[in-house]
C-alpha positions as CSV (number, residue, x, y, z in Angstrom):
1,M,0.0,0.0,0.0
2,N,1.5,3.3,-1.1
3,R,1.7,6.4,1.2
4,S,-1.3,8.2,-0.3
5,A,-3.5,5.1,0.1
6,L,-2.3,4.6,3.6
7,I,-3.2,8.2,4.5
8,R,-6.7,7.8,3.0
9,F,-7.2,4.6,5.0
10,A,-6.1,6.3,8.2
11,V,-8.5,9.3,7.5
12,L,-11.4,6.9,6.9
13,M,-10.7,5.0,10.1
14,L,-10.6,8.3,12.1
15,V,-13.9,9.4,10.5
16,A,-15.5,6.0,11.3
17,S,-14.2,6.1,14.9
18,A,-15.6,9.7,15.3
19,A,-19.0,8.6,14.0
20,M,-19.1,5.6,16.3
21,A,-18.1,7.8,19.3
22,Q,-20.7,10.4,18.3
23,N,-23.4,7.8,18.2
24,A,-22.4,5.8,21.2
25,L,-25.0,3.7,22.9
26,E,-26.9,5.6,25.6
27,I,-28.9,3.9,28.4
28,I,-31.7,5.9,29.9
29,T,-33.4,4.8,33.1
30,L,-37.0,5.7,33.4
31,R,-38.4,6.8,36.7
32,H,-42.2,6.5,36.4
33,R,-43.0,4.8,33.1
34,T,-42.0,1.6,31.3
35,A,-40.3,1.4,27.9
36,E,-43.5,0.0,26.4
37,Q,-45.4,3.1,27.4
38,V,-43.0,5.7,26.1
39,L,-41.6,4.1,22.9
40,P,-44.6,4.8,20.7
41,S,-44.3,8.5,21.4
42,L,-40.5,8.6,21.0
43,R,-40.1,6.7,17.7
44,P,-41.5,9.5,15.5
45,I,-38.8,11.8,16.9
46,L,-36.0,9.4,16.1
47,E,-33.8,10.5,13.1
48,P,-33.1,8.2,10.2
49,G,-30.4,5.6,10.9
50,A,-30.8,5.9,14.7
51,T,-32.0,3.0,16.9
52,L,-34.2,3.0,19.9
53,T,-35.3,-0.1,22.0
54,G,-36.2,-0.7,25.5
55,Q,-37.0,-3.2,28.2
56,A,-38.7,-2.8,31.6
57,N,-37.7,0.7,32.8
58,Q,-34.6,1.2,30.5
59,L,-34.2,2.7,27.0
60,F,-31.3,1.9,24.7
61,V,-30.6,4.6,22.3
62,R,-27.9,5.0,19.6
63,T,-28.3,8.4,17.8
64,S,-26.6,11.8,17.3
65,P,-26.2,14.1,20.3
66,A,-28.7,16.6,18.9
67,N,-31.3,13.9,18.4
68,L,-30.6,12.5,21.9
69,D,-31.3,15.9,23.3
70,D,-34.7,15.9,21.5
71,L,-35.5,12.5,23.0
72,R,-34.6,13.6,26.5
73,L,-36.7,16.7,26.1
74,A,-39.7,14.6,25.1
75,L,-39.1,12.3,28.0
76,E,-39.5,15.2,30.4
77,A,-43.1,15.4,29.4
78,L,-43.6,11.6,29.2
79,D,-41.7,10.1,32.2
80,R,-44.1,11.4,34.9
81,P,-46.3,9.7,37.4
82,Q,-49.4,8.1,35.7
83,R,-52.4,10.3,35.7
84,R,-55.9,9.0,36.4
85,L,-58.2,9.5,33.4
86,L,-61.9,9.3,32.8
87,I,-62.7,8.3,29.2
88,A,-66.2,9.1,28.0
89,V,-67.5,7.2,25.0
90,R,-70.4,7.8,22.6
91,F,-71.6,5.7,19.8
92,D,-73.4,7.4,16.9
93,D,-75.7,5.5,14.6
94,A,-75.3,6.8,11.1
95,R,-79.1,6.7,10.6
96,D,-80.1,8.7,13.7
97,I,-77.2,10.2,15.7
98,A,-79.4,12.1,18.2
99,S,-81.5,9.1,19.3
100,R,-79.0,6.3,19.6
101,S,-78.3,4.6,23.0
102,L,-77.0,1.3,24.2
103,G,-80.1,0.4,26.1
104,A,-78.2,-1.4,28.9
105,S,-76.8,-0.7,32.4
106,G,-74.2,-2.2,34.6
107,R,-70.5,-2.1,35.5
108,I,-67.7,-4.1,34.1
109,G,-64.1,-4.4,35.4
110,A,-61.1,-5.2,33.2
111,G,-57.5,-4.9,34.4
112,D,-56.7,-1.2,35.2
113,S,-60.1,0.1,34.0
114,Q,-63.6,0.3,35.4
115,V,-66.5,0.6,32.8
116,E,-69.9,2.0,33.5
117,I,-72.5,1.4,30.8
118,R,-75.8,3.4,31.1
119,A,-79.0,3.7,29.0
120,Q,-79.6,7.3,28.0
121,D,-82.7,9.3,27.2
122,S,-83.2,9.2,23.4
123,R,-84.3,12.8,23.5
124,S,-80.9,14.0,24.8
125,Q,-78.6,15.7,22.3
126,A,-75.7,13.7,20.9
127,A,-73.1,16.2,22.3
128,E,-74.4,15.6,25.9
129,R,-75.0,11.8,25.7
130,V,-72.4,9.4,27.2
131,D,-72.8,5.7,26.5
132,Q,-69.8,4.5,28.6
133,R,-67.4,5.9,31.1
134,V,-64.1,4.2,31.6
135,Q,-61.5,5.0,34.3
136,A,-57.9,4.2,33.2
137,L,-54.3,5.2,33.9
138,D,-52.4,7.4,31.4
139,G,-50.5,5.0,29.2
140,A,-52.4,1.9,30.3
141,R,-55.0,-0.2,28.4
142,A,-58.7,0.3,28.8
143,M,-61.5,-1.8,27.3
144,I,-64.4,-0.1,25.4
145,Y,-67.4,-2.4,24.9
146,T,-69.6,-2.0,21.8
147,G,-72.6,-3.4,23.7
148,A,-73.8,-5.5,20.8
149,S,-76.8,-7.8,21.3
150,R,-78.9,-10.0,19.1
151,P,-82.2,-12.0,19.4
152,L,-81.9,-15.7,19.6
153,R,-84.8,-18.2,19.2
154,Q,-84.6,-21.3,21.4
155,R,-86.9,-24.2,21.9
156,Q,-87.8,-25.1,25.5
157,Y,-89.3,-28.3,26.8
158,I,-91.5,-28.0,29.9
159,Q,-92.7,-30.9,32.0
160,T,-96.4,-30.5,32.9
161,P,-99.0,-32.9,34.4
162,A,-100.2,-33.6,30.9
163,G,-96.8,-34.4,29.7
164,V,-93.9,-32.6,28.0
165,V,-94.8,-29.4,26.3
166,S,-92.5,-27.8,23.7
167,Q,-92.5,-24.0,23.1
168,E,-90.3,-21.6,21.2
169,V,-89.0,-18.5,23.0
170,T,-86.8,-15.6,22.0
171,V,-83.9,-14.5,24.2
172,V,-81.5,-11.6,23.9
173,Q,-77.9,-12.7,23.7
174,E,-75.4,-10.1,24.9
175,L,-72.0,-10.2,23.1
176,A,-69.0,-8.9,25.1
177,S,-67.5,-7.3,22.0
178,G,-65.2,-4.3,22.0
179,F,-61.7,-3.1,21.6
180,E,-58.8,-1.9,23.8
181,V,-57.5,1.7,23.7
182,I,-54.4,3.2,25.2
183,P,-54.7,7.0,26.1
184,R,-51.5,9.0,26.4
185,V,-51.5,12.6,27.6
186,M,-49.0,15.2,26.5
187,G,-49.7,18.7,27.9
188,D,-53.3,19.6,27.0
189,Q,-53.4,17.0,24.2
190,V,-54.3,13.3,24.4
191,Q,-53.5,10.6,21.9
192,V,-55.6,7.5,21.9
193,E,-54.3,4.3,20.3
194,V,-56.6,1.5,19.3
195,A,-54.6,-1.4,20.6
196,Q,-56.6,-4.6,20.1
197,Q,-60.0,-5.7,19.0
198,R,-61.8,-8.4,21.0
199,S,-64.9,-9.8,19.3
200,S,-66.1,-12.3,16.7
201,A,-69.2,-10.3,16.0
202,A,-67.8,-6.8,15.6
203,S,-64.7,-5.3,14.1
204,Y,-63.0,-2.0,14.6
205,Q,-62.1,-0.5,11.2
206,R,-59.1,1.4,12.4
207,A,-57.3,-1.2,14.6
208,G,-53.7,-0.3,15.2
209,T,-54.2,3.4,14.4
210,T,-54.4,6.5,16.6
211,A,-56.5,9.6,17.0
212,S,-55.8,12.7,19.0
213,G,-57.6,15.7,20.5
214,R,-57.7,18.1,23.4
215,L,-58.3,17.1,27.0
216,G,-61.9,17.6,27.9
217,E,-63.2,17.8,24.3
218,W,-64.9,15.3,22.1
219,F,-63.1,13.9,19.0
220,E,-63.8,11.1,16.6
221,L,-62.0,7.8,17.3
222,G,-63.2,5.9,14.2
223,S,-66.1,3.5,13.5
224,V,-67.2,0.1,14.5
225,A,-68.7,-2.3,11.9
226,M,-71.1,-4.7,13.4
227,S,-71.5,-8.0,11.6
228,A,-75.2,-8.3,12.3
229,G,-77.2,-6.3,9.7
230,G,-74.1,-4.5,8.4
231,E,-74.6,-1.7,11.0
232,T,-71.8,0.9,11.4
233,R,-71.3,3.0,14.5
234,R,-69.1,6.1,14.7
235,V,-67.1,6.2,18.0
236,W,-66.6,9.5,19.7
237,I,-64.4,9.9,22.8
238,R,-63.5,12.5,25.4
239,V,-60.7,12.2,28.0
240,D,-60.7,14.1,31.2
241,E,-58.1,14.1,34.0
242,L,-59.3,13.0,37.4
243,P,-58.0,14.7,40.5
């Protein structure tokens, strides 16, 4: 190897070494959140060619110093104690938004969330009606139930003094269908991710996507397509912070 080639090789090695040193692996320890909770919000900030992974309460980052500063700045807003949130949900029938209601009542518990389902006066305005209320933690999963039901005809056999009598009856079968959402609060904005759909009778048309809006204000999350009768419901959501 001649002298000029040797010099070029040495320069290239110095440049490569400088790049590696510049993009050294950084380990960031989270104080209040887990890597799973913050990674979805950090990945859009990551510059091309950089890497970001995490496990438990640690993040592993390899990026430029400037991009690392951006990530740390975003973490200041993300890595905070989890807030308690109240998620209000409204389903709008495309045929008659103002008069749609679930027509059911009760409470359902699932993981970190508590769901209250209430029948509403059909005369109430759509903007005031709430079909479900779900309590959840910021960054945690919460289940939204679509409240689907269908009539089911069954034959019953009743023993009488005159013998066995057969009669056909109609019962209402409640389907525990719905989908999971993950709310994430940043300042006065909230981002809601549709995490997973749980049903064989209903499907969420935007599974895996997100919607965002302001805290305390209604915004559209998407639509739910019911298999029975081809009915489609629009889903509206409002997220408030609990004290």
